[in-house]
TIDOKE-529831 format. One record per residue (C-alpha): residue number from 1; residue in one letter; x, y negated, z negated. Coordinates in pm, 1 decimal, m for minus. Each point is the difference from the previous one (the first is absolute). Example, Ala and Ser with C-alpha at 12.3 -4.5 7.8 and 13.67 -1.06 7.14 Angstrom:
BEGIN
  num  residu         u         v         w
    1       A    1230.0     450.0    m780.0
    2       S     137.0    m344.0      66.0
This chain:
BEGIN
  num  residu         u         v         w
    1       X   m5325.6    m642.3    m331.3
    2       X     336.3     154.9     m67.6
    3       X     323.7     m81.1     178.6
    4       X     344.6     140.3      67.9
    5       X     227.9    m275.6    m124.1
    6       X     333.7     155.4      95.7
    7       X     168.6     318.5     114.2
    8       X     345.0     148.7      m1.7
    9       X     217.7     296.2      88.3
   10       X     221.7      70.7    m300.5
   11       X     272.1     243.5     m95.8
   12       X     m53.3     220.3    m304.3
   13       X     329.9     193.3      m5.3
   14       X     138.5     135.7    m330.2
   15       X     303.3    m229.5      11.5
   16       X    m237.4    m292.8     m62.1
   17       X     m48.7     110.4    m358.8
   18       X     348.7     124.4     m80.7
   19       X     167.4    m192.5    m284.1
   20       X     171.6    m314.0     127.6
   21       X     356.1     126.6     m45.1
   22       X     m83.4     325.9     177.4
   23       X    m138.6    m193.8     297.2
   24       X     318.6    m206.2      21.3
   25       X     216.2     310.9     m20.4
   26       X    m183.5     156.6     293.8
   27       X       2.7    m318.3     206.4
   28       X     360.8    m121.3      m8.6
   29       X     m67.4    m236.6    m289.8
   30       X    m289.4    m181.1     168.7
   31       X    m365.6     m17.1    m100.8
   32       X    m249.8     159.5     236.5
   33       X    m200.5    m256.8     192.3
   34       X    m306.0     224.0     m36.6
   35       X      19.8     m65.2    m376.1
   36       X      26.6    m378.0      23.1
   37       X    m255.4       7.5     280.7
   38       X    m269.4     153.6    m219.2
   39       X      78.5    m256.2    m269.9
   40       X     m50.8    m276.8     257.0
   41       X    m317.8     162.5     128.7
   42       X    m143.4     m12.4    m350.6
   43       X      73.3    m368.8     m55.5
   44       X     m60.5    m127.0     354.0
   45       X    m303.2     207.7      99.6
   46       X    m168.5     196.6    m280.1
   47       X      13.8    m275.0    m261.5
   48       X    m134.7    m246.5     255.0
   49       X    m272.3     216.2     154.4
   50       X    m119.6     160.8    m324.1
   51       X    m161.7     309.6     158.1
   52       X    m276.0     186.4    m179.4
   53       X     103.9     331.1     156.1
   54       X     317.3     136.9     157.5
   55       X     m47.5     292.5     239.6
   56       X     315.0     211.2      43.2
   57       X      34.7     233.3     297.8
   58       X     232.7     239.5    m180.2
   59       X     221.9     215.0     222.5
   60       X      81.0     228.8    m292.5
   61       X    m362.0     111.8     m34.2
   62       X     m93.2     247.4     271.9
   63       X    m344.0     152.0      45.2
   64       X     m72.9     266.8     257.5
   65       X    m340.4     m47.9     160.8
   66       X    m136.3    m337.2    m112.0
   67       X     100.5    m346.9    m108.2
   68       X     m10.9     m31.9    m378.3
   69       X     m29.6    m302.9    m224.9
   70       X      74.4       8.0    m372.6
   71       X    m337.7    m114.3    m132.1
   72       X      66.2      23.3    m373.0
   73       X     m79.5    m307.2    m204.6
   74       X     331.5      24.3    m185.7
   75       X     319.9     203.1      16.1
   76       X     249.4      18.2    m279.8
   77       X     262.0     245.7    m108.0
   78       X     359.8      91.1      78.7
   79       X     151.9      66.5     340.2
   80       X     298.1     221.2      76.1
   81       X     114.3      38.0     357.8
   82       X      37.2     361.4     107.1
   83       X     231.1    m121.4     279.8
   84       X     250.4    m194.9    m210.7
   85       X     m67.4      73.2    m368.4
   86       X     350.7    m123.0     m93.4
   87       X     m87.8    m361.0      83.2
   88       X     m57.2    m140.1    m351.7
   89       X    m275.3    m232.4     120.2
   90       X    m182.9     280.4     179.2
   91       X       2.6     239.3    m296.8
   92       X    m272.7     m27.8    m265.1
   93       X     m78.5    m345.2     138.3
   94       X    m305.1    m150.5    m170.2
   95       X    m265.9    m148.4     224.1
   96       X    m340.8    m158.0     m55.4
   97       X    m212.0    m157.1     271.1
   98       X    m365.4     m59.7      75.6
   99       X    m174.9     129.1     310.8
  100       X    m283.7    m114.5     222.9
  101       X    m258.4     281.4      23.5
  102       X    m255.0    m220.2     178.6
  103       X     234.1     m72.2     288.8
  104       X      92.8     367.6      36.7
  105       X    m360.7     116.9      m7.1
  106       X     m99.8    m264.0     255.2
  107       X     265.7     118.5     245.1
  108       X    m100.5     363.4     m53.4
  109       X    m365.2     m83.9      62.9
  110       X      84.7    m176.6     325.4
  111       X     198.1     304.8     111.5
  112       X    m279.0     239.9    m100.3
  113       X    m234.0    m175.7     242.7
  114       X     228.8      94.0     290.6
  115       X     104.8     327.2     160.6
  116       X     352.1    m100.9     105.5
  117       X     170.5     m38.3    m338.2
  118       X       7.0     127.4    m358.6
  119       X      77.1    m200.2    m314.1
  120       X     m20.7     121.0    m359.7
  121       X      m8.4    m221.4    m311.3
  122       X     176.5     214.0    m261.2
  123       X     m89.3     m43.5    m367.8
  124       X     169.8     310.2    m145.8
  125       X     170.8    m113.0    m319.7
  126       X     299.2     227.0      64.6
  127       X      73.4    m128.3     350.3
  128       X     376.9     m65.6      22.2
  129       X     152.1    m338.3      72.8
  130       X     297.4     m44.2     231.3
  131       X     305.4    m219.2       3.6
  132       X    m102.8    m177.9     318.3
  133       X    m233.6    m182.9    m238.3
  134       X     173.1      33.3    m337.0
  135       X     331.5    m152.2     112.1
  136       X    m178.7    m317.5     110.6
  137       X    m186.4     m63.2    m324.5
  138       X     296.4    m128.6    m198.3
  139       X      62.0    m266.3     262.7
  140       X    m350.0    m100.8     108.9
  141       X    m261.1     105.0    m256.3
  142       X    m199.8    m262.9    m183.4
  143       X    m367.1      36.9    m103.4
  144       X    m135.9     110.7     338.4
  145       X    m138.7     344.5      85.5
  146       X     218.8     238.9     199.8
  147       X    m140.2     257.8     243.2
  148       X     237.4     266.3     140.7
  149       X    m101.5     144.4     338.2
  150       X     135.8     326.4     139.5
  151       X     160.8      82.8     331.0
  152       X    m218.2     258.7     173.7
  153       X     238.7     257.0     148.3
  154       X    m244.2     103.6     271.7
  155       X     m78.7    m355.4     110.1
  156       X      97.4    m153.1     331.6
  157       X      80.0    m366.9      58.6
  158       X    m361.5     m77.6      90.3
  159       X    m113.9     158.0    m328.6
  160       X     227.6    m222.4    m206.1
  161       X    m113.8    m306.6     192.0
  162       X    m364.7      96.7     m53.6
  163       X      52.5      42.4    m373.5
  164       X     143.6    m351.3     m12.9
  165       X    m300.4    m129.3     192.2
  166       X    m240.6     158.5    m249.0
  167       X     201.0    m138.3    m290.2
  168       X     m31.5    m346.8     151.1
  169       X    m375.8      46.8      41.3
  170       X     m29.7     106.2    m363.8
  171       X     201.5    m297.8    m123.4
  172       X    m218.3    m233.3     205.1
  173       X    m307.1     113.4    m195.3
  174       X     152.3     m42.8    m346.0
  175       X     109.8    m295.4    m209.4
  176       X     373.0      76.3      10.9
  177       X     330.6    m165.8      77.3
  178       X     207.8     290.6     127.2
  179       X     367.2      49.5      83.5
  180       X      97.0     298.8     214.3
  181       X     339.2     167.6     m42.7
  182       X     140.8     267.0     229.7
  183       X     252.9     172.7    m225.9
  184       X     252.9     185.9     209.6
  185       X     299.4     m16.6     228.8
  186       X      54.1     m24.1     371.3
  187       X     229.2     279.6     127.2
  188       X      16.5     268.0    m265.2
  189       X     278.4     250.1      59.9
  190       X     254.5      65.2    m273.9
  191       X     366.2      81.6      18.1
  192       X      74.4     367.8     m71.9
  193       X      80.0      88.5    m360.7
  194       X     375.2      33.4      61.5
  195       X      15.6    m344.2     160.5
  196       X    m258.5    m210.8    m182.1
  197       X     232.6    m131.5    m271.9
  198       X     216.6    m157.4     270.1
  199       X    m299.6    m203.7     120.2
  200       X    m167.1    m139.2    m311.3
  201       X      54.8    m371.9      54.6
  202       X    m276.3    m210.0     156.2
  203       X     209.3     m91.0     305.7
  204       X    m210.0      75.6     312.0
  205       X     308.2     172.3     139.9
  206       X    m110.7     286.6    m225.4
  207       X    m325.0      57.4     192.1
  208       X      19.4     361.8     120.6
  209       X      22.5     m80.5     373.0
  210       X      54.4    m313.4     209.9
  211       X    m320.6      85.5     184.8
  212       X    m203.6       0.3    m321.5
  213       X     153.1    m333.9     m98.5
  214       X     m86.8    m148.0     340.0
  215       X    m360.4     118.6     m29.9
  216       X     m30.0    m143.6    m351.4
  217       X     147.5    m335.3      93.6
  218       X    m222.0     m18.6     309.1
  219       X    m308.2      68.9    m214.7
  220       X     102.6    m267.9    m249.5
  221       X      36.8    m249.2     287.4
  222       X    m350.9      79.9     124.7
  223       X    m140.2     m45.0    m349.1
  224       X     170.5    m337.5     m31.3
  225       X    m150.4    m121.2     327.4
  226       X    m343.1     149.6     m71.6
  227       X      19.7     236.7     297.3
  228       X    m176.1     293.6    m164.2
  229       X    m140.2     118.8     332.9
  230       X     355.4      71.4     117.4
  231       X      64.3     216.0    m307.1
  232       X    m313.4     200.1      72.6
  233       X     103.4      42.2     363.1
  234       X     344.7     133.6     m99.1
  235       X    m137.0     214.5    m281.8
  236       X      65.0     342.6     163.0
  237       X     370.3     m82.3      31.8
  238       X      21.1    m150.1    m349.6
  239       X    m136.5     325.5    m138.9
  240       X     312.0     181.3     122.6
  241       X     192.4    m182.6    m273.4
  242       X    m220.5     151.0    m272.9
  243       X    m147.6    m319.1    m148.0
  244       X    m116.5      60.8    m353.7
  245       X    m358.0     117.7     m27.8
  246       X     m29.2      13.2     380.3
  247       X      m8.4    m379.7     m29.5
  248       X    m348.9      44.4    m144.0
  249       X      66.7    m267.0    m262.2
  250       X      50.1    m259.5     272.3
  251       X    m279.4     129.2     222.4
  252       X    m262.4     m10.8    m277.3
  253       X     112.2    m350.1     m92.1
  254       X     m11.9    m105.8     364.9
  255       X    m346.2     149.9      46.9
  256       X    m125.0    m222.8    m280.6
  257       X     158.2    m305.0     163.0
  258       X    m155.7      50.7     341.6
  259       X     207.5     273.6     163.4
  260       X     163.8     m80.1     334.0
  261       X    m166.8    m342.4      m1.8
  262       X     180.3    m101.9    m320.4
  263       X     248.5    m282.4      55.0
  264       X     111.4     m53.6    m359.2
  265       X     372.1     m82.0     m10.7
  266       X     215.0     163.6    m263.4
  267       X     256.6    m160.6    m229.4
  268       X     288.8     214.0    m123.8
  269       X      24.6      12.3    m378.0
  270       X     314.6     210.1      15.0
  271       X     276.8      79.8     239.4
  272       X     m27.6     314.8     209.4
  273       X     171.1     257.7    m220.1
  274       X      89.8     365.5      m3.7
  275       X     m96.7     232.6    m283.1
  276       X     179.5     334.9      37.1
  277       X     m36.9     m44.3     376.3
  278       X    m362.2    m119.5      11.6
  279       X    m108.8    m343.8     121.7
  280       X    m140.3    m237.9    m262.4
  281       X    m146.0    m350.3      13.5
  282       X    m255.6    m222.2    m171.3
  283       X    m218.0    m181.1     254.7
  284       X    m276.4    m236.6    m113.6
  285       X    m292.9    m106.1     217.8
  286       X    m161.6    m323.2    m110.0
  287       X    m360.7     m41.5     106.3
  288       X     m10.4    m227.4     308.8
  289       X    m204.3    m318.5     m26.9
  290       X    m239.0     137.4     261.0
  291       X     m36.2     324.6    m197.4
  292       X     113.8     350.7      75.6
């Protein structure tokens, strides 16, 4: 029997991997808490839990008409971001990580037996990787397998939750210790080009609107108290603040943890920060003693 040993919502923004002095220059001389937070997450959670597989719901990988899982046994090469190719740690960045084809194929088989969803396990050797995954590797990667999962652009909330449910069912049948990571932000609107350089520090005052900040901070409070049902109930309003990936990274993770019935309480591994106007946080969900 496999098990989900931990789960987290994590930021993957490009500033994470900027050189140290560049980060300080952008942030009024202070280190970003999302940087130190990932370092803590490695030592306090990953090193302790020793997962066999990390599943990343990557909000920079969009598919159109189905959920996709990167089912290759290994990925290695060099990554350059087409969004920010001037970031020296996102240009010709070497990467090398193992995959978990068996897990991907098991999820796809479960989906194929149903008529209400569609999951593909992709083995094409030229499938791109995305920085929602790549930017985390330098902080968290050890010897475990990593499985990127796409955001399906045509999916609704119930579709994301169902994918998470099927992922949980697949894990239950396999001998795996699995960590789930939802890689993406909360509100996700940027300052206009002519204004963005005035708002580059991590101060939450730089979130694009007070309303978006309120929605983000409310969501964080619900996560901390384990009130996931309240987040689902308010979802239509939260969507008006353009959460990254339609909040699919959180919804797939939540589906695997029991959906609205999940009561797992989150622990902040960073402060709530702005990144060019978007809302960022690391939130870790430890498995409750009674299980998910």
